[in-house]
DRENTIGU-582407 format. One line per 2 residues: number of its first residue (from 1); their letters; for each residue x, z, y of C-alpha. Coordinates in steps of 0.1 Angstrom, whole numbers, plus 5000, padded with zeros to 4 digits. Example, Ala and Ser with C-alpha at 12.3 -4.5 7.8 and 13.67 -1.06 7.14 Angstrom:
REM DRENTIGU-582407
1) AS) 5123 5078 4955  5137 5071 4989
REM end
This chain:
REM DRENTIGU-582407
1) MN) 4339 2904 4523  4329 2936 4539
3) TA) 4293 2935 4525  4279 2948 4558
5) EQ) 4287 2911 4571  4264 2896 4544
7) GV) 4238 2902 4563  4213 2924 4540
9) AF) 4176 2926 4558  4174 2967 4565
11) AD) 4134 2965 4554  4151 2948 4517
13) AL) 4174 2978 4517  4149 3003 4526
15) KV) 4129 2989 4497  4157 2990 4471
17) WG) 4171 3029 4485  4131 3040 4477
19) RI) 4132 3024 4443  4166 3043 4434
21) GV) 4147 3078 4440  4119 3075 4426
23) MS) 4134 3061 4391  4164 3084 4394
25) FG) 4159 3107 4365  4182 3115 4342
27) GP) 4210 3140 4363  4238 3126 4379
29) AG) 4251 3098 4349  4218 3085 4344
31) QI) 4214 3085 4390  4248 3068 4389
33) AL) 4242 3045 4363  4207 3032 4380
35) MH) 4228 3025 4415  4256 3006 4398
37) RI) 4229 2980 4382  4211 2980 4409
39) VV) 4235 2976 4440  4266 2963 4421
41) DE) 4252 2943 4391  4220 2934 4408
43) RK) 4224 2931 4445  4262 2930 4447
45) WL) 4264 2947 4477  4292 2967 4464
47) SE) 4325 2954 4444  4331 2974 4413
49) QQ) 4363 2989 4431  4345 3000 4461
51) FL) 4318 3013 4438  4349 3030 4423
53) NA) 4366 3043 4452  4332 3061 4463
55) LN) 4321 3076 4435  4360 3094 4429
57) FC) 4355 3099 4465  4322 3116 4459
59) ML) 4330 3137 4435  4358 3153 4452
61) LP) 4337 3165 4472  4309 3193 4476
63) GP) 4274 3188 4468  4252 3167 4446
65) EA) 4277 3136 4440  4249 3112 4431
67) MQ) 4232 3118 4466  4262 3111 4484
69) LA) 4275 3079 4467  4237 3067 4478
71) TY) 4245 3074 4516  4282 3062 4511
73) SG) 4265 3025 4501  4237 3027 4525
75) WR) 4267 3031 4554  4283 3003 4542
77) LH) 4260 2983 4543  4243 2996 4580
79) GV) 4262 3023 4597  4251 3054 4599
81) RG) 4210 3048 4601  4215 3027 4564
83) GL) 4233 3063 4555  4206 3081 4561
85) AA) 4182 3059 4550  4195 3061 4518
87) GL) 4203 3094 4511  4168 3107 4524
89) LF) 4150 3081 4505  4175 3096 4475
91) VL) 4163 3134 4478  4123 3133 4493
93) PG) 4109 3120 4461  4121 3148 4444
95) AL) 4121 3170 4471  4083 3167 4474
97) VV) 4076 3170 4441  4095 3199 4434
99) LG) 4080 3218 4463  4043 3208 4446
101) LA) 4056 3227 4416  4066 3257 4430
103) IV) 4037 3264 4453  4017 3263 4423
105) YG) 4043 3286 4403  4044 3309 4428
107) FY) 4003 3316 4420  4002 3306 4385
109) GN) 4039 3313 4370  4032 3343 4354
111) LA) 4004 3334 4338  4002 3334 4298
113) VV) 3999 3301 4290  4025 3292 4321
115) AA) 4050 3316 4304  4048 3303 4274
117) VF) 4054 3266 4284  4086 3279 4302
119) FG) 4094 3298 4276  4100 3270 4260
121) IK) 4113 3248 4287  4138 3279 4287
123) AA) 4152 3268 4249  4159 3235 4261
125) VL) 4174 3241 4297  4199 3263 4273
127) II) 4208 3232 4255  4208 3208 4286
129) VV) 4238 3229 4298  4260 3227 4266
131) EA) 4258 3197 4268  4268 3194 4302
133) LM) 4296 3220 4292  4305 3194 4268
135) KI) 4304 3166 4287  4323 3177 4316
137) SR) 4349 3190 4293  4361 3158 4281
139) RA) 4361 3147 4317  4381 3175 4334
141) LK) 4406 3186 4306  4432 3160 4307
143) QP) 4461 3184 4309  4473 3215 4294
145) HD) 4471 3234 4325  4435 3223 4329
147) WW) 4426 3242 4298  4448 3274 4313
149) IA) 4424 3269 4346  4392 3268 4330
151) AV) 4402 3299 4304  4409 3322 4341
153) AF) 4382 3308 4357  4357 3318 4325
155) IA) 4374 3354 4322  4373 3359 4363
157) LF) 4339 3356 4363  4325 3368 4333
159) AF) 4345 3397 4326  4358 3408 4363
161) NT) 4327 3393 4384  4349 3377 4407
163) PF) 4336 3360 4435  4326 3320 4429
165) PL) 4346 3308 4464  4378 3331 4452
167) VI) 4381 3314 4419  4376 3279 4433
169) AF) 4403 3284 4459  4425 3301 4431
171) AG) 4418 3266 4417  4425 3244 4439
173) AI) 4457 3259 4446  4473 3253 4414
175) GW) 4461 3222 4414  4476 3214 4444
177) YM) 4510 3229 4434  4508 3215 4399
179) AR) 4507 3177 4417  4539 3181 4436
181) NR) 4557 3157 4419  4535 3130 4416
183) PA) 4537 3100 4433  4520 3083 4459
185) MA) 4496 3056 4449  4495 3020 4468
187) VA) 4463 3021 4493  4452 2988 4505
189) EI) 4454 2986 4546  4421 2994 4563
191) AL) 4407 3000 4600  4423 3030 4612
193) VR) 4397 3053 4631  4406 3075 4655
195) PS) 4402 3110 4652  4388 3118 4685
197) ST) 4359 3096 4665  4357 3115 4631
199) LA) 4360 3149 4652  4334 3140 4673
201) TI) 4314 3131 4642  4318 3165 4625
203) AI) 4311 3181 4660  4276 3162 4658
205) WL) 4267 3168 4625  4280 3209 4627
207) GI) 4256 3211 4655  4230 3197 4641
209) WF) 4233 3219 4604  4230 3248 4618
211) AP) 4206 3238 4652  4177 3255 4634
213) IG) 4192 3286 4616  4202 3297 4653
215) AV) 4170 3288 4667  4151 3310 4640
217) AW) 4177 3337 4647  4171 3338 4683
219) AT) 4132 3336 4682  4134 3365 4655
221) YE) 4159 3387 4643  4194 3385 4620
223) DH) 4178 3393 4590  4147 3373 4588
225) VL) 4140 3352 4554  4147 3317 4571
227) VT) 4182 3331 4588  4188 3343 4553
229) TG) 4182 3311 4533  4198 3288 4557
231) LF) 4228 3304 4559  4237 3314 4525
233) FS) 4223 3280 4515  4248 3266 4539
235) KL) 4277 3289 4524  4265 3270 4490
237) AV) 4272 3235 4504  4309 3242 4510
239) VT) 4313 3255 4473  4295 3233 4453
241) FG) 4324 3216 4435  4309 3203 4401
243) GA) 4276 3194 4409  4241 3222 4405
245) YA) 4254 3232 4369  4285 3245 4383
247) VL) 4272 3264 4410  4241 3283 4393
249) AY) 4262 3314 4380  4270 3320 4418
251) MG) 4236 3314 4430  4221 3332 4402
253) QQ) 4248 3362 4409  4236 3362 4449
255) AV) 4199 3352 4446  4188 3375 4416
257) ET) 4216 3405 4416  4223 3407 4459
259) HG) 4189 3395 4473  4162 3400 4449
261) WL) 4145 3368 4454  4138 3360 4418
263) TA) 4146 3369 4384  4169 3357 4360
265) SE) 4142 3341 4343  4128 3324 4373
267) MI) 4159 3307 4381  4160 3291 4347
269) DG) 4123 3282 4354  4135 3265 4383
271) LG) 4159 3243 4370  4136 3235 4340
273) LA) 4117 3223 4369  4141 3206 4387
275) ET) 4154 3188 4356  4120 3170 4350
277) TP) 4117 3154 4386  4134 3125 4402
279) GP) 4161 3130 4428  4194 3153 4424
281) LI) 4194 3188 4399  4206 3209 4430
283) LV) 4168 3204 4445  4164 3238 4422
285) TE) 4178 3254 4456  4147 3245 4465
287) FV) 4129 3265 4445  4146 3292 4449
289) GY) 4144 3290 4487  4104 3285 4481
291) LA) 4101 3319 4462  4125 3334 4484
293) GF) 4102 3328 4515  4068 3328 4495
295) RA) 4078 3367 4486  4093 3377 4523
297) SG) 4067 3398 4542  4071 3391 4579
299) LL) 4055 3368 4604  4050 3344 4579
301) GS) 4023 3338 4552  4029 3333 4520
303) VS) 4025 3294 4514  4039 3287 4549
305) GG) 4066 3306 4544  4075 3295 4508
307) VA) 4069 3259 4529  4093 3270 4559
309) AA) 4120 3287 4536  4121 3257 4516
311) AM) 4127 3236 4546  4153 3255 4555
313) TL) 4171 3255 4522  4173 3218 4519
315) WA) 4181 3213 4554  4209 3236 4544
317) TF) 4222 3219 4516  4215 3181 4525
319) VP) 4231 3180 4559  4262 3190 4555
321) CF) 4260 3163 4525  4259 3137 4552
323) LW) 4289 3154 4575  4309 3144 4546
325) IF) 4300 3112 4545  4298 3099 4581
327) AF) 4330 3116 4588  4354 3107 4559
329) AP) 4339 3075 4543  4360 3055 4568
331) YV) 4395 3075 4547  4382 3070 4512
333) ER) 4411 3043 4502  4437 3063 4517
335) LQ) 4424 3095 4505  4424 3082 4473
337) AM) 4464 3078 4473  4475 3117 4487
339) PR) 4485 3129 4452  4485 3168 4463
341) LS) 4448 3164 4472  4437 3151 4444
343) GA) 4451 3171 4422  4439 3202 4441
345) FA) 4402 3185 4431  4411 3184 4397
347) GI) 4425 3218 4397  4386 3225 4409
349) TA) 4371 3203 4384  4388 3223 4358
351) AV) 4379 3254 4369  4343 3243 4369
353) VG) 4343 3240 4331  4349 3275 4330
355) VI) 4325 3287 4354  4295 3261 4336
357) LN) 4308 3278 4299  4301 3318 4318
359) LT) 4268 3296 4328  4259 3291 4295
361) LW) 4263 3324 4284  4243 3340 4312
363) FA) 4221 3319 4301  4220 3318 4265
365) LH) 4216 3362 4275  4186 3362 4293
367) VM) 4165 3336 4272  4173 3354 4236
369) FG) 4168 3391 4249  4141 3404 4274
371) SV) 4168 3431 4285  4202 3424 4300
373) GR) 4221 3451 4312  4255 3452 4323
375) VE) 4286 3474 4313  4312 3486 4334
377) AG) 4347 3500 4325  4377 3498 4353
379) PV) 4378 3465 4365  4356 3447 4338
381) DI) 4321 3441 4347  4298 3422 4319
383) AW) 4268 3416 4310  4255 3434 4279
385) PD) 4219 3424 4263  4200 3456 4247
387) WT) 4202 3443 4213  4164 3460 4205
389) SI) 4152 3432 4229  4159 3400 4209
391) DW) 4128 3375 4211  4131 3360 4175
393) AA) 4112 3329 4184  4141 3320 4215
395) PA) 4164 3310 4186  4142 3286 4170
397) FV) 4130 3270 4203  4168 3265 4212
399) VL) 4171 3252 4178  4146 3226 4185
401) AG) 4158 3215 4219  4192 3210 4199
403) VL) 4179 3190 4172  4160 3166 4195
405) MF) 4191 3163 4224  4222 3159 4195
407) GF) 4203 3149 4166  4174 3123 4180
409) RA) 4192 3116 4211  4157 3122 4231
411) GI) 4162 3120 4272  4161 3157 4290
413) PL) 4123 3148 4302  4109 3143 4264
415) TL) 4134 3174 4254  4113 3197 4279
417) VA) 4079 3181 4273  4085 3186 4234
419) CG) 4097 3221 4240  4071 3233 4268
421) GA) 4045 3224 4241  4059 3237 4213
423) GA) 4061 3266 4238  4026 3268 4241
425) AW) 4018 3264 4208  4034 3296 4199
427) MS) 4014 3314 4221  3981 3299 4208
429) IA) 3994 3313 4170  4012 3342 4176
431) G) 3988 3354 4204
REM end
């Protein structure tokens, strides 16, 4: 029986989605495990197979898979209103916390004690990214050609500064080709959806997606910070395969080096903030958007500009997630049976390993060294540190974070708090 026919009260579902949103710490793995326990084991709103089919589908989409899985679960129960409720309640608690922390950071991020705390947190973030690299590698690199795709993606990004979307397109094309002889899988019969209905859903959500960006552009000017952030994070929403860790390299390249919204060190601080809050890790984009608006001159004041840019960032980041789910959720079972499409996304997932390895080195350089430049030789363009600018306290904090994460199996929040406290203690000792 379809779970939507089992008479789940919408008010009861709202309480559960709110509970999941407040408790969704620990990154995608912890969030997905939490949803499985509540939605499948406790409430039995979805069967095990329905949950796994939905999870596989959401992992093929750009954007935060855990938020999309919550949206899909809500949609299965109560249609569009259920999907909206589940998705929004998954995001809003963490978004409000990140906004509050970003406002405080915008004013006090340069104070010595705050800088010391975040110095320790950066070391923990580096270990967290290393752990993510290990987990995703085990999941993604299953075939010999997956390893080659990952290696090419890393070299293209690290040594040649290749645009991230081009790397993703290349990986998808290789995966599509490698799956050419894979047999189609059996699929259960499902109710057909009229193409006109799907096209209407896409058109409606595209209009919702771009309406505020167009309104601001019409009312102000094309390079207004709200237009720039809206378009930038809209593009990011389309290429964020592999989650937040995968997209940070591209976001860092553009937000730091092209737009100058924040520094590389501040980007790492933002990731540390997002790690300590509930909700998807991609909420780090809200931190970036707030600082972009906070520091922009023009029509808006500092805090109001930051809040407006943060809201635009959230809109451009999460509205596309609703588009993907509401347009394509009816096709979940059928899409699972398309081998070449699955192969294309498997290639993209393999490339994500190379992307995260590049991100790991980028983080490590900016954590360990006070000054990082670039060395260019023909087509080669690599980041290169000033070796005299190394901060010898940084490796000690990285070791501390590694011992906590891998030795004592401490969770992410505890590791971040411990390393932040160690940073503050080091400041008081070293002056």
